[in-house]
N, C-alpha and C positions, 0 to 999 in steps of 0.2 A: 413249601419252604422247609428245608432241613433244620434239624436242631442247631447245627453249626452256623448256618446262615442267620437263624433267629438270634442266637447268642451274639453273633457279630453285630447285628443291627441294634440289639439292646445295649451292648457295651459302648457302641458309638454314640447312641442317643444319650446315655448317662454321662459320657465324657463331654459331649457338646453342651448339654443343658445344665450340668452340675448337679441337678436333682430332678427326679421325674417320678411320677406315680405309676402304680400298677395299671390303672385305667388308661392312662396315656400310652403306655407300652402295648396294652392289648389293642388299642385302636391303631397304633402304628404297625403292628405285626400281623393283626388279624387272628391272633391266638386268644384262647380263653384266659381269663384272669387267673384261674387255677394253674394253668401252664406257665404263665408269666411268673407267678410266685415261685414255682419250682425252678424256673430258669434263674431267677434272682438269687435264690439260695445256692444254686450250683456255682454261679459266677462269684458270689461272695466268698464261698469256700476256696475258690481259686485265687482270691485276692484281687479280682478285677474291679470290684466295687464294694461299697458298704451298704448293707441292708438296713433300711430304716422303716419305721412304721408307715405302711401304705405305699412303699416304693423303694427307691434306692438313691444313693448319691455317690458322686465320684470321690475317689481317694487321691486324685491327681492334683497337684499344685500347678499353678501357671508357670510355664517354662520348664517343668520337670519332665524327664523322660517317661513316657508311658511304660508301665511294667510289662514284662514279657507275657504274663498271664492275660493281660488286656489285649496286647497286640496280636496274640495268637488267635483271637476271635475276629480280627478286623481284616477285611478284603481277602478272605480265605480263597475264594475261587480265583481271584486275580493272581494271588501268590502261587497257586498250583499251576496256572497257565505259564506264569513267568518261569517257574522251576522246570517245567517240561521243555521250554525253549532253551533255557540255560544248559540243561542236560544234553540237548541235541547239538549244542555247539562244542561239546567236549568229546574228543576222540578216544577210542579204546587205547589203553596203554599210557595215557597222560598221568602226570603227577599234579594233583589238584590241592590247593589251599582253600579251605572252606571257612568263611567268616561266620561269626555268630549272628543271631537274629532269626526271626520267624520265617522269613522268605528263604534264607539259606538252609533252615531246617527242612523245608520242603524239598530243596535240592538234594539234601543228604538222603532222603527216602528214595529218591530215584537213582542216585549214584551207587547205592549199596549193592545193587544187582548188576553193576557194570564192571568190566575188567580194568579198573583204574586204581591208582594209589591216592588215598585221600588223607589229609591231615586237617581235622576239624578244629575250630577254635572255640567250641562250646561243649559243655557237658551233655547237653541235650542231643547234639549231633553225634557225639562219641557213643552215646547209648544206642541211637538209631543204627549207626554203622556197625556196631558191635553185636547186634542182636542176631543170634542164630546163624545159619549158613548164609554167606554173602560172597558175591564175586569180587567185591572191592577189597583191596588191601588197606587196612586201617593203620595209620600212624598217629600216636597220641603225643602231643606236646606237653611240656611241663607248664606250670603256672598256677596262679591262684584264681579260683572262680569268683566272679562278682556275685554278691548275694542276690538271690531271686533270678538273676539273668543267666547265670551259668557260663558267662563269657570268660574265657581264660585270659589273664593279664599278668603283668609283672616281669621281673628279670628272667625267670626261667622260660616264659613264653617268648620273650624277645631273643633269648639265646637260641632257642629251637629254630626260630625263623632265620636267624643269621647263619645257622649251620647248614641250611638247605636251600635248594633252588627248585622252583616249581614251574611247570609249563603254564598253568593257568591259576589265577586266584579268582574265586567267586566272592565278591565283596558285597556286604550290605552297607547301608548308610542311614543316618538320621536326617540328612539333608543333602541335596545335590542341585547346584545351579551352575550355569555357564560363567557367571561373574564371581561367585564365592567358592566354587569348587565343591569338593567332598568334605562333609563335616559330620561330627559325632557329638553326642551329649557329654560323654565321659572322656577325660583327658587320658586315662590309662588305655581306654579302648582306642582312642585316636593314635596313641603310640604304637599299639599292636597293628593297626591298619597300615600305618606308615612303614613298619618293618616288613609286613607282608607284601606291600607293593614293591619295596626295594628288592625282594627275593624272587620276583615273578616276571616271567617273560610277557604274559598277557593278562590284563585285568578286565574282568567282566563284572559289572555292577548289576545286581538284581534288586530292583526297587519298585514298589508300587507307586502309582501316580501321586499319592499323597506326600511323597518325599521330594518331589521335583519342585524347584523354586523355593524350597524351605532351607533355612540356614540354622544349624545348631552352633554352639559357641566354640567347640574344639575343632580346630582346623586340621584336616588330614593332608590335602594337597589339591592342586589345580585340576580342573576337568580334563586338561590335555594329557594327563597321565593315563587316562582310561582308554581302553580299546573299544569296548562294546557296552551299551546300556540296554538291559532288557526290562521293560516296564509294561504297563497295561494300556489299553486303548483309550482310557479316560485321561491320559496324560495331557496337560495343557499344551496346545499346539505351538504357542510362542516359545515356551521353554524347550520343547523338543527341537525347534528350529535353531534356537540359540546354542544348544548343546551340539547339534550336528555341525554348527559353524566352527566349533573348536576341534573338529576332526573325529568325534565319537560316532560310531555306528549305532544308531538307535533302532531297536526292534520293539514294537508295541504289539502285544498279543492279547 
């Protein structure tokens, strides 16, 4: 098991249990207690959990959006497979709007070496696309970054989106279902997603299976707006069937 996989397993276990001991995590991962203590210290430094005597506890309140630092350790392999499939759906020369979020950040890492024009909606993706020599043409919107998330929101972001037209938008989400559509935790983030959808010819949603069937409180739009969903193979079959029934092409990788 790689460090990233173990960190993801630990972060998920802490989130689900609320509080967990070093001994329990060692049994779960098969790692030594010394390794687990180092992992917990590293994750605590990233804001993914709180270190307590003998273990760790979650920083997450019920109904609260998981922080970027925690989500970055969850379903890493699935997100990379999803990103590879999304990249394969984008043709050279396209103009691409790239949403915020951890899965879209993986897409940014692949698109930076492609001859495409990309406008990312997060500071993390701006940094990835702007690092060193890259084949992609980077366009940077205005806006105010959300604390810890780095997602760009506000009037300047909305104005940037209204002034442009994109071939493809790669959107993330907090929840997606056939009945409740696309949803987000943050109202400002939902407004940016709506503006992005309105400025785009084709919408691809990149979402791991944990987002399917889930509903957050900020409504973005109906599932019928979406062209393609790229998710992973653990996606619930009933939800996939229901989404396909709305006309969405679903690719599970």
